[in-house]
N, C-alpha and C positions, 0 to 999 in steps of 0.2 A: 830568791827563788822566782823564776819565770813564770808568767802567767800561762796556764794551759789554754789551748785553743778550744772553745766550746763549739757545739753543733751549730748554734746561732751565728757565731763568729765566722765559722766555716762556709756557712751559706752565704753570709754577706761577701766574703771574699770571692766566692764563685760568681755571684751575680755581678760584682764589680769587674771581674775578669770577662764575663760575657758581654759587657758593654763596651770593652776595648775593641777597636777595630783598626786596620791599617788604612792609611790615608790612600786616595787615588794615586798619589804620586808614587808612593811605596809599592803599591800593587803593580803599577805599570813598570817600575824599575825591576820588580822581581820577575814579571813576566818576560821582560827583555832577557834578563839573565838566563832564564830556563830555555827561551828560544834559541839563544846564542849557544847554549850547551848543546841542545838537540841539533842545531845547525852544524856545529863542529863534529859531532858523532856521525851525521850523514855523509861527511866528506873526509873521514879519517883525521880530523883535527887539522886539515889544511885550509887555510884561508884563501879566498879569491885573490889572484894577482892580475889585475887589469892590464898590466904591461905584457902579460901572456894571452890577453884577450880571454880570461877566465870569468865565466858568469854561471854560477851554479843554479840548477833547477830548484824549484820548491820541492819539499818532501813528497807531496802527493804526486807531482809530475814524475819525480824519479821512481816512486813506487809503481805507478801505473805503467811506466815504459819497462820496468823491470819484469813485472808480472806479465806483460805481453810478450817479452822476450822468452820468458821461461815457458809459457804456454805454447809458444811457437817453436821452440827448440825441443821440447819433449824432456822426460825425466832424466835421461843420461845425454842430453845433448851438449853442444859446445857453443859458447857465447863469447864473442869479441866485442869489447867496448873501445871505440877509438875516439879519444879525447872528450870521453864522457864519464868522468869519475863519479858524478852524482849518481848515475844509474848503477855503476859497478858496485858501490858500497850497499846499495838496496839489494842487488843481486846477492851479494856475499851474506846479507842477513837471511834471506830467503833460503839460500844454499845451506846455511848452518842449520835452520830449523826444519825445512820441509823438503828440500831438494838437494841431498847430500852428493848425488852422483853427477851433478851438473859441473861442466869444465868451464872456467872463467879465464879471461885474459884481458887486462887493461893496457891498451897502448897509449902511452902518454910521453909528452916532452918533459914535463915537470917531475924532476927526480926526487921532490919532496915526498912523492907518494911511495917511493920504494920501501921506506921504512915500515909502512902500514900494509902495503899490498904483497910484498915478499915475492915469491915465485911467480905470482900472476902478473907481475909487472914487466912490461916490454917497452924499452925506450924507443919512442918514435918521434921522428922529424918528418913532417909532411913535405919538407922539401927534398926527402929522399925516400919517396914512397914505397920503393921496392927493396929497401935495404932492411930486411927483417931476419931475425934468428932462424937457424934451420928447424928449431922446435915448432915453428909455425908453418906446417906444410900447406900447400895450395889447396883452395877449395875444401877446407877441413872444417869450417865453422857453419853450424846450422843457421845461426842468426849473427849477422854483424849490425851492431848498432853504433852509428857515428854522429858526431857533432863537430864539424870543421871549425877550427878556432877563429877563422876569419870569414866574414860574410862577402866573399869576392868569388869571381869565377876561377881565378888562377888557384886558390887554395882548395876550392871544391874538385877541380880537376885533378890535383894532386892526390887528395884524399881518395877520390873515386878509384884511382889506380890500385891503392891498397885494398880498398873494399872488393874490387873485382878479383884481386889476388886470393883473398881469404874466404870469400862467401861460397857456400854451396849453392844457395838459392835465395834466402830471404834477407832483406835488407830493410833497416829502419834507419832513417836519416833525418835529423833535425837541423835546420838551418832557416836563414831568412827566406820569408816568402818571396822576395824579389828574385831568388834563384830558381823559381819554379821551372821555367823553360829549360834552364841548364840541367836541372836535375832530371827531366824527362829525356833530354837529349843525350846525356852521358851515360845515365844508369837505368833508364827506362822507369823512373819513379813517378808517381802521382801523389798529390797532397791528399791526406786523409782529413777528417773533420776534427781530429784531436789537435789541440793547440798547447804546445809546451810552455810553461810558465817559469819564470826565474825569479830568484829572491831579490835581485836587483831589478829595478825598472828600466828596461831597455827601449830605446827609441825606435828600434826596427821590429816589424812585425815578424813573428816566428810561425813556421809550419812544420808538420811531421809528414815527411814523404816516405812511401813505401812501394814495393813491388807485389804486395799481397793485401788481402783485406784485414785490417785490424779489428780485433774485438773491442778496442778502444772506440771505435766508430758505433759500436752498439752497447753492450754491456759488459762490465769487467767480470772475467771468470773467477771463480773462488778457488785459490790454491792452497 
């Protein structure tokens, strides 16, 4: 017959369990696991492809840009994300819970996003900036948010043609700070004080350029 567990034995077991703790190495591994899980959720489960010059924003940067776009577009506005899936997925989360009438489009070259984005996905090749579906009428987006995949004048010039075709008025463009003069020349954009951050450490300084005053330069609105 097995010995029953007495209250004293039970207390001893609990005290022994309380003394157990995870090692710093195990805690770090668990933290990396959960951070990776959250990272994948933020980007539809799609990992960066450096061959496509993909560098995802941090979760905070994506959220702040998404909230800025929503605040600027209004409760039933239309937002186009050009080569900026990080922001699109944050917008999708906010649309689901607080802004159901917002219309979203993700213009992307990477067709891995098609399975997670569905009807919001628009295949986009910046080398053919004006080749867009008929469902994207000219000047129909309240906010166009873009992040050209390459930090050079040729890519910016091509993406700018798409922006000019789709935007009603407001533009948010994140790219290398070195392209400041070109952003002003082509699109009339000026740098804000907000600095986009990426999960990967990039060697090039980034800036956020706009043609209107961002609340990001002041205090984030509560949405």
